[in-house]
Structures are given as C-alpha cells and as structure tokens.
C-alpha positions as CSV (number, residue, x, y, z in Angstrom):
1,M,27.4,29.8,8.1
2,T,28.9,27.0,10.2
3,T,27.7,23.5,9.1
4,I,25.8,21.2,11.4
5,G,24.7,17.6,11.4
6,V,22.8,15.5,13.9
7,E,22.8,11.8,14.9
8,E,19.9,10.3,16.9
9,E,19.6,6.9,18.4
10,Y,16.2,5.3,19.0
11,L,14.8,2.2,20.8
12,L,12.5,-0.3,19.2
13,L,9.6,-1.0,21.6
14,D,6.7,-3.4,21.6
15,P,3.7,-1.0,21.7
16,V,1.7,-3.3,24.0
17,T,4.3,-4.4,26.6
18,G,6.7,-1.4,26.2
19,L,9.6,-3.8,26.2
20,P,12.6,-3.5,23.8
21,V,12.5,-5.8,20.8
22,P,15.6,-7.1,18.9
23,L,14.5,-6.1,15.4
24,G,17.1,-3.6,14.4
25,D,18.4,-5.3,11.3
26,K,14.9,-5.9,10.0
27,V,13.7,-2.3,10.6
28,R,16.9,-0.9,9.0
29,A,16.3,-3.0,5.9
30,A,12.7,-2.0,5.7
31,A,13.6,1.7,6.2
32,G,16.1,1.5,3.3
33,L,13.4,2.3,0.7
34,G,16.2,2.3,-1.9
35,H,18.7,4.7,-0.4
36,L,18.5,5.5,3.3
37,V,20.7,2.7,4.4
38,A,23.0,3.0,1.4
39,D,23.5,6.7,2.2
40,R,24.2,5.8,5.8
41,E,21.3,7.9,7.0
42,V,20.1,4.8,8.9
43,Q,22.7,2.8,10.7
44,C,23.0,-0.1,13.1
45,E,23.7,0.4,16.8
46,L,25.4,-1.8,19.5
47,L,22.2,-3.6,20.4
48,Q,19.5,-5.1,18.2
49,A,16.8,-3.1,19.9
50,Q,18.4,0.2,18.7
51,V,18.7,2.0,15.4
52,E,20.6,5.2,14.6
53,V,20.0,8.0,12.1
54,A,22.3,10.6,10.7
55,T,21.2,13.8,8.9
56,P,23.2,15.0,5.9
57,V,25.4,18.1,6.4
58,C,23.0,21.0,7.0
59,G,23.3,24.8,7.0
60,T,20.2,25.8,8.8
61,L,18.0,24.6,11.7
62,E,15.1,24.2,9.3
63,E,17.1,21.6,7.3
64,V,18.0,19.7,10.5
65,G,14.3,19.7,11.6
66,G,13.1,18.5,8.2
67,H,15.7,15.7,8.0
68,L,15.0,14.5,11.5
69,L,11.2,14.3,10.9
70,R,11.7,12.6,7.6
71,L,14.0,10.0,9.1
72,R,11.8,9.5,12.2
73,H,8.8,8.9,10.0
74,A,10.7,6.5,7.6
75,L,11.9,4.5,10.6
76,G,8.5,4.7,12.3
77,A,6.8,3.2,9.2
78,A,9.4,0.5,8.9
79,A,9.1,-0.4,12.6
80,E,5.3,-0.7,12.3
81,E,5.8,-3.2,9.4
82,H,7.5,-5.5,11.9
83,G,5.0,-4.9,14.8
84,C,7.1,-2.5,16.8
85,R,7.5,1.3,17.2
86,I,10.5,3.7,17.4
87,A,10.9,5.4,20.8
88,A,13.0,8.6,21.1
89,C,13.8,8.1,24.8
90,A,17.3,7.8,26.2
91,T,16.5,4.7,28.4
92,P,13.8,2.1,28.1
93,P,11.2,2.5,30.9
94,L,11.1,-1.3,31.2
95,R,13.6,-4.1,30.2
96,H,13.6,-7.8,29.8
97,G,15.3,-10.0,32.4
98,H,17.8,-11.2,29.8
99,P,20.2,-9.2,27.6
100,V,19.2,-7.9,24.2
101,A,21.2,-9.5,21.3
102,V,24.3,-7.6,20.1
103,T,24.5,-6.5,16.5
104,D,26.7,-8.9,14.6
105,R,29.7,-6.7,13.9
106,A,33.3,-7.4,14.9
107,R,33.6,-4.2,16.9
108,Y,30.4,-4.9,18.9
109,R,31.4,-8.5,19.5
110,A,34.8,-7.3,20.9
111,M,33.0,-4.9,23.2
112,L,30.8,-7.7,24.5
113,T,33.9,-9.8,25.3
114,Q,35.6,-6.8,27.0
115,A,32.6,-5.7,29.2
116,P,29.6,-8.0,29.0
117,Q,27.6,-6.4,31.8
118,L,28.2,-2.9,30.5
119,V,27.1,-4.0,27.0
120,A,24.0,-5.7,28.4
121,E,23.0,-2.4,30.1
122,Q,23.9,-0.2,27.1
123,L,20.2,0.3,26.1
124,V,20.8,4.0,26.1
125,N,20.2,6.5,23.3
126,G,21.9,9.8,22.7
127,M,21.8,12.7,20.4
128,H,25.1,13.8,18.9
129,V,25.6,17.2,17.3
130,H,28.4,17.8,14.8
131,V,29.6,21.4,14.2
132,G,32.2,22.2,11.5
133,V,35.5,23.6,12.6
134,P,38.3,25.0,10.3
135,S,41.1,22.8,11.8
136,R,41.8,20.2,14.4
137,E,44.0,22.7,16.3
138,T,41.1,25.2,16.4
139,G,38.8,22.3,17.4
140,V,40.8,21.6,20.5
141,Q,40.6,25.2,21.5
142,V,36.8,25.0,21.0
143,L,36.6,21.9,23.2
144,N,38.4,23.7,26.0
145,R,35.9,26.6,25.8
146,I,32.6,24.7,25.5
147,R,33.2,22.1,28.2
148,V,32.0,24.4,31.0
149,W,28.6,24.5,29.3
150,L,28.1,20.7,28.9
151,P,26.3,20.2,32.3
152,A,23.7,22.9,31.4
153,L,23.1,21.2,28.0
154,T,22.8,17.8,29.8
155,A,20.2,19.2,32.2
156,L,18.3,20.8,29.3
157,S,18.2,17.5,27.3
158,A,17.5,15.2,30.2
159,N,15.1,12.4,29.0
160,S,16.0,9.2,30.8
161,P,14.5,9.1,34.3
162,L,13.2,5.5,34.2
163,W,15.0,2.1,34.3
164,D,13.6,-1.4,35.0
165,G,10.1,0.0,35.7
166,H,11.0,2.6,38.3
167,D,12.2,6.1,38.7
168,T,15.9,6.2,39.1
169,G,15.9,9.6,40.8
170,F,18.1,10.8,38.0
171,A,16.8,13.0,35.2
172,S,19.4,11.6,32.9
173,W,20.2,8.0,33.9
174,R,21.8,7.5,30.5
175,T,24.6,9.9,31.6
176,V,25.4,7.7,34.6
177,I,25.3,4.5,32.5
178,F,27.7,5.9,29.9
179,S,30.1,7.2,32.5
180,R,31.2,3.7,33.3
181,W,33.3,3.1,30.2
182,P,37.1,3.6,30.6
183,V,37.3,6.9,28.7
184,S,34.1,8.8,29.3
185,G,32.7,11.8,31.0
186,M,34.0,15.4,30.7
187,P,36.7,15.9,28.1
188,P,40.0,17.0,29.5
189,H,41.6,20.3,28.9
190,F,44.3,20.0,26.2
191,A,47.2,22.4,25.7
192,D,47.0,22.0,21.9
193,I,46.4,19.5,19.2
194,A,49.8,17.8,19.8
195,D,48.9,17.3,23.5
196,H,45.5,15.9,22.4
197,D,47.0,13.5,19.9
198,R,49.7,12.3,22.3
199,R,47.2,11.5,25.0
200,V,44.9,9.7,22.6
201,Q,47.8,7.7,21.1
202,Q,48.8,6.7,24.6
203,L,45.3,5.3,25.3
204,L,45.5,3.3,22.0
205,D,49.1,2.1,22.6
206,S,48.1,0.9,26.1
207,G,45.3,-1.3,24.6
208,L,42.8,0.3,27.0
209,I,40.8,1.3,24.0
210,S,40.7,-0.4,20.6
211,D,39.9,2.6,18.5
212,T,39.1,6.3,18.7
213,G,35.4,5.4,18.6
214,Q,35.8,4.4,22.3
215,L,36.7,8.0,23.3
216,Y,33.3,8.4,25.0
217,W,34.0,12.0,26.1
218,Q,30.9,14.1,26.2
219,A,32.4,16.3,23.5
220,R,35.3,15.3,21.3
221,L,37.0,15.9,17.9
222,S,35.3,13.7,15.4
223,A,37.6,11.1,13.9
224,R,35.6,10.9,10.6
225,Y,34.6,14.5,10.0
226,P,36.1,18.0,10.4
227,T,33.8,18.7,13.3
228,I,33.4,19.0,17.0
229,E,31.0,16.3,18.2
230,V,28.9,17.2,21.3
231,R,27.7,13.9,22.8
232,C,26.3,14.8,26.2
233,L,22.7,15.1,25.1
234,D,19.9,12.5,25.7
235,V,17.9,11.8,22.5
236,Q,14.8,14.1,22.5
237,L,11.1,13.0,22.6
238,R,10.2,15.7,20.1
239,A,12.2,16.7,17.0
240,D,11.9,20.4,17.6
241,D,13.6,20.0,21.0
242,A,16.4,18.4,19.1
243,V,16.5,21.3,16.7
244,M,16.7,23.7,19.7
245,L,19.6,21.9,21.2
246,T,21.4,21.8,17.8
247,G,21.0,25.6,17.6
248,L,22.5,26.0,21.1
249,V,25.4,23.7,20.4
250,R,26.3,25.5,17.1
251,A,26.0,28.9,18.8
252,L,28.4,27.7,21.6
253,V,30.9,26.5,19.1
254,E,30.7,29.6,17.0
255,T,31.1,31.7,20.2
256,A,34.2,29.7,21.1
257,L,35.6,30.1,17.5
258,A,35.1,33.9,17.8
259,E,36.8,34.0,21.2
260,T,39.7,31.9,20.0
261,A,40.2,34.2,17.0
262,V,40.7,37.3,19.2
263,G,42.6,35.5,21.9
264,A,40.0,36.0,24.6
265,P,40.7,34.0,27.8
266,A,38.8,30.8,28.3
267,L,36.7,30.2,31.4
268,D,38.9,28.1,33.7
269,C,37.3,25.2,35.6
270,D,38.9,22.3,37.4
271,Q,38.2,18.9,36.0
272,E,36.8,17.5,39.2
273,L,34.4,20.4,39.6
274,L,33.2,19.9,36.0
275,Q,32.8,16.2,36.5
276,A,30.8,16.7,39.7
277,S,28.7,19.4,38.0
278,M,27.8,16.9,35.3
279,W,26.7,14.4,37.8
280,H,24.6,17.1,39.5
281,A,23.0,18.0,36.2
282,A,22.2,14.4,35.4
283,R,20.7,13.9,38.8
284,H,18.4,17.0,38.8
285,G,17.9,18.1,35.2
286,L,16.2,21.5,35.4
287,S,14.3,20.8,38.6
288,S,16.8,22.2,41.0
289,T,20.1,24.1,40.6
290,L,23.0,23.9,38.2
291,V,26.6,24.7,39.1
292,D,28.3,27.5,37.3
293,P,32.0,27.5,36.3
294,G,32.9,29.2,39.5
295,G,31.5,26.4,41.6
296,R,28.4,28.3,42.7
297,Q,25.0,26.7,42.7
298,R,22.4,28.8,40.8
299,R,18.8,28.2,39.8
300,A,18.6,26.2,36.6
301,G,16.6,28.9,34.8
302,E,19.2,31.5,35.7
303,M,21.9,29.3,34.2
304,L,20.0,28.8,31.0
305,Y,19.5,32.6,30.8
306,E,23.3,32.9,31.2
307,L,23.9,30.3,28.4
308,L,21.6,32.2,26.1
309,R,23.3,35.5,26.9
310,H,26.7,33.9,26.3
311,A,25.6,32.6,22.9
312,A,23.4,35.5,21.8
313,S,25.7,37.1,19.2
314,A,26.2,33.7,17.4
315,L,22.4,33.0,17.6
316,D,21.7,36.4,16.1
317,A,24.3,36.0,13.3
318,S,22.7,32.7,12.3
319,G,19.2,34.0,12.5
320,D,18.4,31.3,15.1
321,N,17.9,33.5,18.2
322,R,14.1,33.9,18.1
323,Q,13.5,30.2,17.3
324,V,15.9,28.8,19.9
325,T,14.9,31.2,22.6
326,A,11.2,30.4,22.1
327,L,11.8,26.7,22.2
328,V,13.9,27.0,25.4
329,H,11.1,29.0,27.0
330,R,8.5,26.3,25.9
331,L,10.7,23.6,27.4
332,L,10.9,25.5,30.7
333,Q,7.1,25.6,30.8
334,S,6.3,22.1,29.7
335,G,9.3,20.4,31.2
336,T,12.1,18.3,29.9
337,G,11.5,14.8,28.5
338,A,12.4,13.5,32.0
339,D,9.7,15.7,33.6
340,R,7.1,14.6,31.0
341,Q,7.9,10.9,31.5
342,R,7.6,11.3,35.3
343,A,4.3,13.2,35.0
344,A,2.9,10.3,32.8
345,L,4.2,7.7,35.3
346,A,2.4,9.5,38.1
347,E,-0.9,9.8,36.1
348,G,-1.1,6.4,34.5
349,G,1.9,4.2,35.3
350,L,4.2,2.6,32.8
351,P,1.6,2.2,30.1
352,A,1.1,6.0,30.1
353,V,4.8,6.5,29.8
354,T,5.0,4.2,26.8
355,D,2.0,6.0,25.2
356,L,3.7,9.3,25.7
357,I,7.0,8.2,24.3
358,L,5.5,6.5,21.2
359,A,3.2,9.5,20.5
360,Q,5.9,12.2,20.7
361,S,8.7,10.4,18.9
362,T,7.3,11.3,15.4
363,M,5.9,14.7,16.4
364,P,7.5,18.0,15.1
C-alpha cells in the first residue's frame, strides 16, 4: 500500500479576543513532552502565531487520523498552558493592526527582507499531503496527471472565508494570499524529470528563489522525501475531514501511477484554464460550480462525483472507499469549513466564529 503523511499548520488564538498571539516558540516547547519536537512532529512556522505538525509515515487512514488527533490534543494542551488555543482554520477571522513577529530563523528573516508585506499577511494555514512515489521520474508523470483535480480538492477543503473581521467573498482566501509569491499556483506540465530539474535550476540560478522550499506550487515533488506533496488544501476544522482529503489525494496519486504504468493518455488542460479554474474554486468552494478539464462549468456535487468515480479503483484497493465516500457525503450535507464559519458569523458574529473554530479543532 502507498505510504502517506500529513502536515498541518495551526494558528494560536486568544480565546477571548480571537486575535492571533505570538507564542509559537513557547507552545512548541511545552508540547515537546520529551520527544514531539525532537522527532520533528511539532515544528516552527514562518510567524510566531503559527505552529506546524507532521505525522510519521503512515500506511492507513486510521493511522493518519490517530496521529492528527494525538498531535492536535498535545498542542492544544500546550497552548492552554500559555493562555491561548490552537485554531485549525486557514486564515484568522481577525488580525492585529500590526504584524506578528517572524520566527527567528535565517530563512524566515530573509523572506521578511525580500517581501515584508507578503510576510506580514502570511497568517495562512495549509494541509500538505505526502504520497510515496517509486521515483522522481514517475513523480513528474503523476504531477502532470493530478493537476487537473487540484481545483476540486481546493473547493472541497475551503476553510478561509474571513479576513480582518469580514467575509472576503472567497471560500479559500488562503489560496489567493499564497498565489502572490513568485513561484506559486498551479504546477506546470513537465516533459520529464530532466525538464523539471532544468526549470527549477533556472529559478535557483536566477536568484528569484533562494531554495526549493520556495517552489510554492499547489503540488510538487518533495525535496526531502520520495513523495508527491499536494499543498492546495486549507487546513481542516475537524481531523476526520483531513483524513478524508488524505484518502482522496492518495487515491488520485495511485490512479495516476496506474495510468502511467500502462501508458494511458493524461487529461490535457491548458495552464491558463487550470489557473482560472483554481481561482474559481477558491472563490466559490462548493457553493456554485466547478470547471472541468474541458473548460465546462458543472455543479460542484457533480464534479465531486466525477472525482470519486475517477479514484474509485484506488479507493477500493486501499479499503478506503466506504470511509472516504461517507465523509464526502457528510461534508456536502454539513458544508465546508468556509460554509460553517459563514453560518456562525451570520448567527453570532465573530465571537461565534471563534467558538466554532476552537471547539472543532480538537474534535475527531
């Protein structure tokens, strides 16, 4: 079975004001409990109001869910020791009028010098799913095949409608914020691994990026692990929604691996259409239409059915079909994180949104 791993980023919020608090180093240290930090399960992030967790390499969705809950609870307890709470939302509903301190690492200080306003507004949290691939060459072929499904995954994961105390009109405002870095958005189509490496090296040689960590494509070859890293997802309010997305991502990668092995043609979609489709998905989430690889607008539910159909064989092979399909149907009924945040805002204003986020961030 193909291995998987998940990284999640969380905000640290004051439970009374709902504002981000710069306590990342203290919360990480308190969460260590002897080994979490040493094993890199809890990591720093760009801004001091953020923390990141990474699961070990997993074989099943049950393992992923267990590790995410364990890590969320460990960080939640550590945050409460310092008077704050973890929030699994992709943007803060409310911000201070001044920037949050940058974590004191050379790489982060360099980013602050390069783009101070972008760093100041980088209070965004994603969920990254790593799926093992047998080689970098195969990984490039997988990237070429899964890119057409990234807008649907973004719509399904949308959990960042609010910014500076108001509704942005976007279901995933995080997607818009992240698109402003020099190398971001939809990954290009690559002819092969040599083409990929040549183009990446050109970016490095030009000085436009300082390292491969600044390849902010929404899916990429991992520089550290033998994996494809899908990065288009907002962090999820609930851990089991994160599990559902992990299962879908793995199934898409496994489907692409199977197609590559038999030489099946990849769905062809122009870069500009994919980029516009991603913007449309970030704007509407599941509340309107999604654009299929042929450029036609279709009901969001219809596109999700098509995604499940496309990945069905891989979901069956891993034994994940029933669980993933049930969680997708539940999300369609209860709404995305963006839908739930907007409902809370309409019912009780920003305090209700904060209560929702804090309550659901440590739920199964």
